[in-house]
N, C-alpha and C positions, 0 to 999 in steps of 0.2 A: 504493500500500500504506500509506504513512504517513497519507494522507488518511483511508482507511478506519479505520485504527487510532485516529486522533484522533476521528473521528466516533463510533466505538463507545465510546470513553472518555467523551465528552461525554454520549452517551445514557445511559450507566451512572450518571454523576453526577446527571443530571436525574432518573432513575428513583429513585435512592436519596434524593434531596432530597424528591421527591413522597411516597415511603413514610414518611419521617420526619415531614413535615408532616401527612400523613394520620393517623399514629399520635397526634400531638399533639392533633389535633382530636377524635379518637375516644376518646382515653384517659379523659376524664372519664365518658363514657358506659359504657365497659367497667368502670371502677372502680365505678360505681354499680350495675351489674348484678351484678358479683362480690360486692360488699358486701352486696347483698340476699340472697345465698345463704350468708352467713357467720353464725355465732352473734354475738350482741351483743358479747361480750367479744373477738371476734377481728377486729372491723372496724378498729380503730385500733391493734391490737397490732403490726402490721408495716406501715409506710408506705413501704417501699422498692419496688423493682420486683417483688418476689415477692408484693406485695399484690394483684396481678392474678391470682394463682393461689390459689384457696381451698384450704386444707388440710383443711377440714371443710365439707361441703355440707349445708345444711339448708333446708327449705321452710317452716319455722315462721313466718318473717316474713310470707310470703304468706298462710299460713293465718290468722295473727292479723289481717291487714288485711281479708281477705275475709269472715271469719266472726266478727269481734270486735264487741263493742258500743261500743267507744271511738269509732269512726268508721264511719258507714254508707257505706262506700266504694262499693258497687255502686249505691246510689241516687244518689250524687253523680256517678258515672261515667255513669249513664243520663241524668241531667240535661244533662251536657255533650254526650253523643252526640246527644240530641234537639235541643238548641238550635243546636249547630253544624251539624248536618245540615240543619235548616230554613233557617238563614242561607245555607248554600252553595246549596241548591236554589233558593230564591226569588231569591238574589243573582244566580245565573247567568241567570235569566230576565230580571230587571229591568235589570241592567247591560248585557247583550247587546242587548236591544231598544233601550235608550237610545243605545248606541254606534252601532247600525245606523242609527237615525234621524238621528244627527248626520252620518253619512257619506253616506247615500243620499238623504235627504229634505232638500233645501235649502230652508230657510225663513228669514224675517227673524229675526235675532237668534241664529241657530245658532252663529255664531262667538263671540258674547259668552257663550253658555252653555258652550261649550268652554273659554273662558278662565276662567270661574268654577269649572268642574270642576277644572281644573289648579290653580287657586289654592287650592281646598279640599284638594287632595292635599298641598300643602306646609304647610298649617296644622296644628300639633301638636294631637293629640287632647285633651291636657290643657287647652288653652285653650278647648275647647268642652265640657268636662266639666260645669261648673256650669250653663250654659244648657241643655244637653241633659237634665240631671237635672231642671231646673225644668219643661221641656216634658213629660217623662215623668211627673213627679209631677202635673202639671195634668190629665193623662189618667187618673190613678188607676191607673197601671200598676206602682207600686212593689210588689215582692214578687209579681210575675206574670211568666209566660214572655214576653209581648210586650215587656216592658222589656229582656229579654236578647236578643231576636231582631230586632225591627223597626228599631232605630236602626242596625243594621249590614247590612241587606239591600242598600241602595244604597252603592256604594263608588266614590269618585272614581278611585282607581287602576285598578280593574277596568274601569270605563267607558273610561278612556284605553287600557288594554291591549286591549280588544275593538276599539276604534276603529282602533288601529294595525294590527291583524290584518285588519280588514275593508277597509282602504285597499288592501291587496294582493290582495284576493279577485278571482278571474278574472271580469271583467265579462261574458264570453261566456256563462257559466252562468246569470247573472241575466237577460241579454237573451233567452236561449232560453226560460226559464221565462215571461217576460212575453209573448213571442210566442205562447206556448200559452194565454195568457189569465189567467195567475196575477197576483194582486194583490201589492203590496209585502209585505203580511203573509204571504201564502201563499209567496211567494218566499223569505222569511226562514226560515220553518219547514221548508219542503220541500227547499230547495236550499242556503241559506247555513249554517244550523245543522248539518245532518248532515255537511257538509264542513269544519267548523270545530272538530273534536274537539281538536286540540292546544291552541288558546287556551282552550277550555272546561275542559280538564283542568288547564291552568296556573292559571287563575283559581280553580278549585276547590281545588287544593293550597294556594295562597297564602292563600286565605280560611280554609281549614280550620286551617292552622298558626297563623295570627294569632289566630283566635277561640278555638281550643282552649287556647292558652296565656294568654289574657286573664285577668287577675286583678283589676285595679282596678275596672272597671265592675261585674262581678258582686258584688264586695265591697260596693259602694255601694248598688246597687238591690235586692239580694237578701239581706235580713237573716233571712228565714225559711229554716230549714234544709231545708224541703221542696223548694225550688227552687234551692238553691245548687249551684254547679258543682264539679267535682272540684278545680280549682285553689284554691278557697276552702276546700273540705272538708279538704284536706291540712293546712291551717294548724292544725286542731284537734289534730294529732299533736304540735304544739309547745306545746300549752296545758297539758299535764300537767307536774308537777314533775320527773318522771323521763322524759326524752326517749329513746325507743327509736329509735336511728338505723337499725337494721336494718329496722324496719317502714317508716320514712320512705323508705329506699332502695327497698324493695319497692313502695311506693305510687308513687314516681316512675317506676320501671321500667314498671309497668302503664300509667301515663298516657302513657308515651313510645311504647308499642307501636302505638296507632292511627296516630300520625303517621308512623312508619316504614312501616307497611303501606300507607298511602295513597300515600306517595312511591314505594314499590316497584311497586305496581300501575299507577301512572300516570307512571312515570319517562320512558318513551319519548315519550308525548304532551307531557310537561312540557318536555323539551328542544326538541322541535319547536315548541312554542308560544313559548318564549323567543326562539328564532332567527327565528321568523316574525313576531314583533311588534316588530321594530326600528323605529327612528324613520323614518317615511315622510312625504312631503309632505302 
């Protein structure tokens, strides 16, 4: 009896600790959403716990963002959706094929290529920023969509992630396909890829989140407002002498929605992909 009571007490303490930590992590997001529904004068009026409960709800901030001439929000949002979607789509194809080749097609220098990929993963992006800009500029891609898309299609991390997953892929399925006369290319597309949804979903989520929130690279290569992304476009809200924090919170809330939806829809596959891509030999 004492053991059961002690166990229940420990479980209760752990549950409360998790709830407190969960609230601390989600509190900034909740405050942002609530602030976007408040009038401008009510955002900083009460900064206590009651600030999470709006006394007056208004959608004026969202209307101002979506239909105002200050910032072409919908156009910036479309640019982000377009570029990130293409990066994710082509990235899944390129990175998965590269990883499968490293695992299944043994050729001279494959181990060296893997070491180079791992080394590229630990190199900070800031150290490659200037060389990458010079390369993109030499192609004449400044202020074009290829400058926002092509440099991020191949990902060292995603290649390594796919490789770790393919190392544990059942060989019996591949051998059965090859006995039926399938080539390595056909085996990959007809057998391996359809049975690797968890790692594909994991790579898609991680790529989407990282590219959706990217600010530095689009700011450098996209000075034309016609191709600027939402993260750069939001900065124009700070350019006026009078900063409307309600509109800023509304814009940030709208830019957060796609990330939340992507994670909700692919959460099950994401967890499976993380657990299935552990370090293997």
